[in-house]
C-alpha positions as CSV (number, residue, x, y, z in Angstrom):
1,M,30.5,49.6,-24.3
2,S,32.7,50.7,-27.2
3,A,34.0,48.3,-29.9
4,L,37.5,48.7,-28.5
5,E,36.3,47.7,-25.0
6,R,34.5,44.7,-26.4
7,L,37.6,43.6,-28.3
8,G,39.8,43.9,-25.2
9,F,37.2,42.0,-23.1
10,S,37.1,39.1,-25.6
11,V,40.9,39.0,-25.8
12,A,41.2,39.0,-22.0
13,R,38.6,36.2,-21.8
14,Q,40.3,34.1,-24.4
15,S,43.8,34.5,-22.8
16,G,42.2,33.7,-19.4
17,S,40.7,30.5,-20.7
18,H,44.0,29.7,-22.4
19,V,46.0,30.1,-19.2
20,R,43.5,28.0,-17.3
21,M,43.8,25.3,-20.0
22,V,47.6,25.3,-19.9
23,R,47.6,25.2,-16.1
24,G,45.2,22.3,-16.2
25,A,47.4,20.4,-18.7
26,R,50.5,21.1,-16.6
27,R,48.7,19.7,-13.5
28,V,47.8,16.6,-15.5
29,T,51.4,16.0,-16.6
30,V,52.7,16.5,-13.1
31,A,50.1,14.1,-11.6
32,S,51.0,11.4,-14.2
33,A,54.8,12.0,-13.6
34,V,54.2,11.4,-9.8
35,D,52.4,8.2,-10.6
């Protein structure tokens, strides 16, 4: 694995976890709005 591939992999993993976090936060706000 080259350094460039490793960098792209870490960036993709970070953005993926960020999207998951944002999606989870949005679900929490929607659930609280329904309540």
